[in-house]
BATORNU-708037 format. One record per residue: residue in one letter; x, y, z of N, C-alpha, C in turn. Coordinates in pm, whole numbers, plus 50000, padded with zeros to 5 digits. Last residue first. Example, Ala and Ser with C-alpha at 12.3 -4.5 7.8 and 13.67 -1.06 7.14 Angstrom:
<fikols>
S512854977550708513674989450714512905000350787A513194943150780512304955050780513204967050780
</fikols>
This chain:
<fikols>
A513124772749609512164773549509512404767149374E514114755949897514544763849786513464762549680R513254759750246513044750950109513344759850004G513364775250459514164764950448514174754250312E509804780650443511094782250492512094772250508Q507454784750229507974772550297509244778050317R504854808350207506074805350179506444795250292V501634798450089502324802350200503794799150192K499214812349912500624807549868501434809649999R497064824949987497014811949933498354806049916R497804849650113497024839650179496924824350135H498944864849902499774858850007499064848350091S496834873349746497474862949705498384854349809A495424897049802495374886549891496024873249854D496164915649624494874908749591494674896449686C497384950449631497234936249710495924927549646I498934966049388497704965049480497474950149509P500904967749184501444968649324499984968049436Y499484936049123500764943849191500774957149116R497664918249079497284932549058498194939949122K498464893149157498154896149004497964911848965S500984892149418499644899149372499514898149208R503354889049530502404877449462501234880849399R504934908449646504904905249493504324895449430C504744915749913505224901449872505434899649725H503534939549922504844938649948505434925549935C500694957649805501424944849816502884947149834V498674979249969499794977649881500644964649909A495404985350008496304975750032497274974549949T493935015950085494515008749971495634998850048V491195031350195492285025750228492655015450127A489455045950023489595051250174490905045150216R490625047649666489855043349779490345048649921D491815055949457491145066849510490405059749639S494835047549330493955042449375493145053449478R497015047049042496575053649138495285047349208V500355038348945498945034948975498535041549075R502795045648710502175051748810500715042748824S506185037248580504705039648570504075041048709G508805036648642508425050748638506785050848599D509815010948732509765013148590509355029848553P508935010049004510595012248956510725015548809L505965030949040506875016649034508215018848994E504265050049239505205050949130506045037549154L501085053149340502095045649362503235047149233E498935074149514499515072949368500895066749391V495775072749684497295072349673497635070149549P493445084549928493835081749808495105081649791G493645069650250493295079450154493825076550037S496095049650408494895055750437494875068650294V497395017650332497665032950321496145039050329L498764989450437497504996050449497755010550432A500794965950313500734978350389499554985850356P499694931350354500084942350272500304956150371G500824903550566500074908450439500864922150385E501844894450808502004885650709501204892250560E501754921550967502794912850974502784903250864T501534953850824500954942750852502064930050871L501604987750868502354976250823501824964650893M499895014950760499945005550878500754991950804I500095049350717500525035450657500565026050769R498685078850681498705067750760499075055650675T499675111350641499085099450564499385087850660P498765135050856499715129850769498895116850714E496365164250811496625150550871497845143650811P497585198750787496965184750704497285172750817H497045224050956497945212350966497185199550903A496555256850846495925241550860497125232250874L497245285750983497655275550880497125260450919R495165308451058495635298651085496155292150995R494655344951065494725331950976495565322351055E492275371851137493245361851198493235348951127V491615400851008491305385750997492525378051043M491025432151159491985422151087491595408351112
</fikols>
């Protein structure tokens, strides 16, 4: 009789950064509020959550160039 063990896949790792994007390990497909989808096959994908990226939802590091000024209205 062959013994079968169920493989436990590694969970998807998401690292939240203080001032930048969320870093998602492995290929990822992101679904936007309008229902459109964006796929990235990179080993680690930087997902923008400040909405400043010109490549949103993929981070392009725009958060580094435009610093938020607290207490000041836009």
